[in-house]
C-alpha positions, 0 to 999 in steps of 0.5 A: 850582538849590539843590546840595544838600552832604553834611556831614562829622563831626569824630571825637570821643571820645563815650561816648553818653546820654541822661542827658548831656542831662539838664538846662542847669544852668551846675552839673551832677552827675548821681548821683555815687557816691563809694567808698573802697578797702577796707583789710585792716582795714575791715569786710567791708561788707553785699554788693552789686553790685561796681564794674565794670571802672574806666572814664573816658570823655568825651562831647561833644555831635555837631558836624558840619562844613560846606563852608565851615567852619562848625560846628555843635553839635548837642543829642542828636536835633537834625536838620538839613540842608544846602544851599549854592549860589553866592549863599547858605548855607542850613541847614534846623534841621529838630528840637531845637538846635544852635549855628553858629559861622559862616565869614566870608562877606559874599558868601554870607549864611548862613541857618538857618531854623526853622518859617518864622524865620530868623536871618541872620549873616554870620561869628557864633556863635548858638544856634538852638533850636525847640520845640515852637510857638516859635522861640529865636534866642541870639547869643554871638557878632557880630550876627544879624538875625531875621526871622518867618514873616510879617513886613509888607513894608518891615519892619525886621528887629531886629539882635541883638548878643552877649548877646542873643535873641529867641523868636518864637511860631510860629501857624499859621492857613489864611491870612496875619496880621500878625504882631509882630516878635521882639522883642530882650531881652539875656539875663542872662550866668548864663542865658547860661551855662545855656543853653550848658551842654549844648554843655560836655563831660562826664567819665563815671564808672565806679569811676575813682580819683580819681588816674586821674580827676585828669589828665582834669579839668585838661585841661579847666580852668585851675585845676589839681588836686595830691594833696597825700595818696597815699592819696587817689588811691584814691578811687573815683568813679563818674556823671557830671561836666561837665568845667568844673564843679571848684568842683563836685568840691570840695563833693562832695570834701567833703561825702562824705569830707572831703577839703578844697581848699587853694589854692596861687598862682592855678591850682592847689588841692591835695586834703588830708584834712580834719581 
C-alpha cells in the first residue's frame, strides 16, 4: 500500500508577480525604468504619476523539500503529487515544469511520472516539463533513465547524462500501439542555461536608489559593483532583473545614463559617470 506523505515548503523571500516567469531567456530584463533624483536646478518635468515609496524584493520559484531531503523547484503553476513507500520514491507531475535535486538512496529509486512518461534516478538533478501532448526531460547532473508511455517488451531504456535531454510525444489512441523509445539528444550549454533561467532569483525594484540596490545585486554575483561617484547612488531603479544578469545591468546603465563600468581586478567593477 502506498503511503501518501506531505511535503514542507522552504521559507523564502517572495514578491509574487506573474511577469517574473514571462520569459526563459538567459539574459532577461522586464520593463526597466531608470530615474535620477531631481536637484533644485532641474526644470520641472511634465506632470506624471509620482514614484512610489522605494522598495526592493527578491523573488524565487517555490521550492518544496521532500521527506528524503530531495528538493523540487516548481515553476509558477506547476503541481506535483508525492507518494513514498519503503521501496520507491514516486512523484507525479500533474502539470507544468519542475526541477528535481534528488538525494542519493540506491535502495529506493526516485521516479517522476508525467502523463505516463517515467524518469528514474537515484541521486541526480533533472528537469521535467509537461506541456500539451509532450513531456520533456533534461538532465543537469548524474544520470536519468527514461521510459516512454508504451514501452515494448524487453526494450532497452535510454540513459541520459548531464547536458542531455529528450522529448516524448504523447499519442492518444483507443488501443495501445508501439511507439519509438525516447531519443536522447545533447543540449547546447546556452540552451540549457536558457531552459533553467526561471530557477534563478529575480530582483524587483520600485524607485530603489542605486546605492540601495547594489548590495542586493552583489549578494548574487561574484563580481562586485562599487560606486566610483557617490552621486550615482541617487539613480533610481524600477523593474525586474535576473539577479545574476550583471552584464545586462551594465548595458542599461550605459545606455540610459551614460554610466560606464571599469573593471578593477577579477572580482570588482567600478561605476563611473561617462565623459
